[in-house]
Each structure stands twice: as C-alpha cells, then as structure tokens.
N, C-alpha and C positions, 0 to 999 in steps of 0.2 A: 504493500500500500504506500501511497504518497501521502505523508502526514505533515500538516502545518502545526508547528510547535512554537508557542510563545514561551519565553523564559529559557531559551536554549543555552544561554550562557550562565544560568543560575545553577544552584546546588541541586534542586530537584529536577528541573528541566534538563540539565546537562546529563544527569545520571539516567533519566528516562531515555534521552536521545541515544546514549551509548547502548542500552538494551535493545532499542528499536533497530538500530543499525546492525547489531549482532544477529538479530532475527531476520535480517534481509529486507527491512523496510527502508524506504527513502524518506529522509527528513528535511523539511524546509524550516529553517529557524529564523525567527525575527530577531534582528540585532540593530543596535543604534548607530554604530560607526563602521567605517571602512576597515579600520584596524581590527576590530572584533570580527568583522565579516571574514577577513583573511584567516583568522584563527579558527573560526568555525569550519571553514572550507578544508583546512588541514585535518580537522577532526572527522571529516566525511559528511558534514552537514551542508546543505545548500543554503547560503545566507540570503536573507531578504532584509535589506536595509530600510529601517523605518522605526516607528514607535507605536505604542498602544493608542496614542491619540490620533493616529492617521486612519480614519475610518474607511476611506476608499481602499487603502492598501489591505486592511484586514478583510474587507469584503472580497476583493479579488483573490487573495491568498486562500480564503476559506472555500471560495467557489471552485478553485483549481485543485483542491486537495480531495483525497478520498476520506479524510477524517481530520479532526482538529483536537489538539490537546492544549489546554490553557494551564500553564505552570508559571505564569508571570505575576498575577495579582489576584488574590482570592476575593478582594473587596471592590473590584472595578466592575460595576454593574453595566456600564455602557459597552465595554468590550464584549462581555458575555452576551448581552442582548443583540449586539450587532452580528456576532458570529452565528448565534441561533437563528436569526432571521434569514441568513444565507442558507443554512442547512435545512430549513423547514421543508418538509415533504420529500427529502432526499433519502431518508433512512441511514444517512451517514453517521458515524460515531462522533460524539463530542464528549471529551473527558474534562471535567472541571476539578481543579485542585482546591480543596478546602483544608481547614485545619481544626483540630479538636478543641481549640480554645472556645469553640461555639458552646461547649458544655462547661466551660470554665466558670469559676466563682471569683470572688475577691477575698480570698482567705488569708492573705498576708502570711503565708507559711504555716497555717493551721490545717489540720486534717479536715476533710469534708464532712466528717460526722461530729465535728465540734458542736457542743451545745450552744456556744456563742454565735454560731452561724445560723442556727435554727434550720438546719438542713436535715434531710432524711438520713437514715443510718448508713446507707452504702454509697449512694451517688455514683454508681457505676452504670454506664450507658451502653446499650447495644443499639442496633439500628431501629428497633421498635419501641424504645423507651421515649415517652413524651418529653419534649424539650421546651423549656421556658428560658430563653437566653437572657443574659444581662443586657442592659440597653446598648452597650458598646458593640455587641455581637449580633444585634437584630438585623443589620444590613447584610452581613455575610449569610446568615440563615435564610434570609429572603432570596438571596442570589442562588443559594443551593436549591431552594424550592423551585425557583424559576427554571433551573436546569432540569430538575426532575419532571416538572410539568411539561417541558418541551417534548417529552415522549408522546404527548397527545397531539403534537403538531408534526409528527413524522420525523423526529430526530432520535437517533439511538443515544440518548443522553445518559451520562454517568457522572456521579460525584464520588471522588475519593477523598475521604476526610482523614488526613494524616495526623498522627500523634507526634510526640517528640522524636525527631529523626536524628540519628547519630551515625558516625562512621565516615570514612573518607569518600567524598563524591567520586563518581565514575566519569564525570565530564570535566569541563573547564574549571569549575569552582569546587575546590576540595572541602571547604568548610561548611558545616551546618550552622544553625543559629544559636540554640540555647546553650549547649555545652561550651562552645567557644566563648560566649559571654562570661560564663563563670570562670573559665580558665584564664582569660585575659585580665580579669579583675584581680585574680589571685596572683598572677605574675607581676602585675603593676604594683600592688600593695604589699605583697609578701604574706598576705593573710587570705585564705580561702573563706568565703562568706556565703551563708544561706540566709534567707529572709525569715524573720520571726524565729519559730522553733524548728523550721525546716522539715516539718512533718507533712507538708503537702506532697501529693503524689501525682505523677503523670504516667500515663501509658507511653511506651517507647517502641521504636522499631528501627531496624538498620536500613540504611539507604539502599543497599543492594536488594533487600526484600521488598522495599517500596517500589523500586523500578520494575521488579518482576511482576508485581501486582498490576501496574499500569499495562504491561503487555498482556496479561491474562484478561484484564477488563476489556481491552481493545478487541480481543479475540472472542470472548465468551459472554460478557455482561449483557443483560437485557436492557431495553430502553426503560428509562425512569429509575435506574438503580442508584442506591446510596450505600456506600461501604465505609465503615470505620477501618483504620489501618493501624494495627498494633501487634506487638509480640512481647508481652510482659509489661511490667511497671516498676517504678522505683520512687523512693522518697528523695527529695532534694538534699536533705542532710546527708544521706548516704552517698549520693553522687558527688557532693562537694568534698566530703571527707576522702573519697577515693581520688579526686583530683589533687587534693592537698598531698596525699601520699605520693602520687605520681610526680608531682613537682618538687618533691624533696622538702616539703614543709612540715613533715612530721605526722601527717595524717590528721592533724587537728584542724578544726574549722570553727569559725565564730559566727554568731548571729548578728544581724543588723536589722534596723527597722525598715518598714516599707518606705518611709520617707527618705532614708539614706539610700535605699536601693533605687528609688525613682531618680534621685539626684545623680546617681552613677549611670543608670541604663536608660532612663526615660520612663514615662508612665506605662505605655503599652508593654514593653518588655518586662518591666519589674512586676507589674500587677498581674498580667495574664500569662506571660511566657515562663516566669520564674517563681512567682508567688502564689499561683493558683493551684487548684486541683483540676485535673482533666483525666478522668478514668473511663476508658472505653473498652469495648470488646469487639474484635473483628469477626463476629459470628458468621455473617453472611459471606464474607470473602472466602472463608475457609469452606463453608458448606456449599455455596453455589458456584464458586469459581475454582475450587480445588487448590486454593492458595496454601502453600506449606512453607512458611518462613524457615530459612536454614541457618541464619546467622544467630550468634548468641544474643540473649537479652542484654540490655545496657550494663547492669552491674556485673553480670558474668563476663562481659567483654572487658570491663575495666579491671576486674580481678585478674583476668588472664594477662592483660598487659602489664600489671604490676609485677608479675613474676617472669615476664618474658623480656630477654635482652633485646629482642627486636623492636619492642614497643611500637605496635602497628598504628591502629587508627587514632588512639588518643594522642600519641606523640606527634602525629601529623598536624594536630590542631593547635599545639602549643608553640 
C-alpha cells in the first residue's frame, strides 16, 4: 500500500514508518524542510514538503494514498476533519494516534484510589469503560469520537490510544517523551525527582510493540475501532528510582510539589504526563487483532539495563 504519514520525523511516526517499510509498504511522509526531506529520503520515505496547516496539500496527499496515518498531532481537529472528508466513501484506512492521558486525572503523584481524589477504587480503563474526561482532554476525546464515527461515512477509521511509550525509536527520532523528561531533570540537578509521593501509575508499552500494532491495525482492524495500547504498568516513584540508579545517583529519589514540577516541565507535562494516573488495558488489541507484545515491560526493561554492561534503551536516552 501507498500510505500518507504525518509525523514521519517524530518518535512514533518514524518508528511506524520503519515497520511499514519493512513490511513492503510505500510511505509518503510530511516534512517541513528540504533538509529533513533529504533525511527522510535516505531512510526510504518519500518526502512531501509542507505543514499541517497546508490544507490543499493534505487533501491531495490523502487523495493519492491508499491509506493515511496521523502520528503528528492528536489534538489538531482541523487536520483530522480534512483528511476524513477526503477519505469519505472510499473504504480506505485512517489511523488516528491518540494518547491515554484522555483517562488521566490531576492526582499530583497520588494513586487513583486516593480518598482525597474521590475516585472509584480501581480507575482502570478498557475500551468499554465509560469515560468522563477532565476539561483539558475533552477536545482530544471528541476528535477520537469523530474518527470512530467516520466509519458511518465509508472510512475504515481506527484510533490507537497509546500509553507511556519507552524504548529507542526505530526512525529518525530516538527519544520518547516522559522518561527523557525525568532523566534530563535528574542529570541537570543531580537529584532524580517524582511528583508528590510518586504513587501515580501509568500503563506502559515499548515503541517496537507500538509500531507492530499500527501494522496489525492497518491490516486487520474494522472500521470504527478504538484500541488502548499497553503492556504493563509502573509507579512513577519506581521509574524515577530506577533512573537514579542508572545515572549513578545512588538509586535515591526525592519528591517535589506539583508547583515545582510545573515550573520545570510546564503545566501539561507535569500535570498529565508525569503527575497523573493513566491505567488502561489493551483488551481488544490482543483479542481482535492478535497483538502479542514481545518487549519487556518498562520496569523489567530498566532492571535489565541496570545489570547489563551494554545499557541499551535507557542509556540511549541519557
């Protein structure tokens, strides 16, 4: 298939592109500059110079492709609406990249069953769990629903809702988001830090397993599908202590307040990426698509690297 991919130079998009190419697909990647276009070309991706704001370019690229994968911006409603309008009635696949912060809270490092949060006892979501997002995530949830509803308009529409992704990227961008933020802060200050008590939990998944699922979804997913993407979970305190050990800081970590975290990382990363709970289960991806993640879960991966002289994925991020 000839696939139009936004975010081809990014962490997720680049990794998905690598899997698509290895499976024999042709990939056209949106890129902003001539310099990045040349790099994409070396990687085997056909570059298309432009931006997400160039509506006519998006329309033409979507029209000429056998399918579209949006891995650039989960919150850009205009881009999604434009591409869906082109694919309407074609039966072509469209995969939207979402993120599991849609189920996130504002816990500030507390567990999701904390009495102070007045939440239910588990707060673990699968694809059929009712969702009432916090106000900051309403737009993303609405975009995901718009993609799902496009199945009624003749689009084989699919949403992949990724949890905390770790591991070295397979494409042009090696670094993920959440773990490097923690690592870079620890390197800069000499103190690894978690927010509050660090008891907040996120589901996690390795980038290689994520990219495998995009390929499976492209091949097998039905129109109107929504899939969570995870393979285990971890407390942030445990993640940060493992990072401290890896960096030679003694394995000790310290707490800091949500206000201090916001000053360091900004509101969105501190509150939702590092201070919240986001616990999901990829029930349907395993059952309906036969997805079988092979990489170790996050903490198992960290522990392995702590005793390995090769220091693979975590070392590449520091």
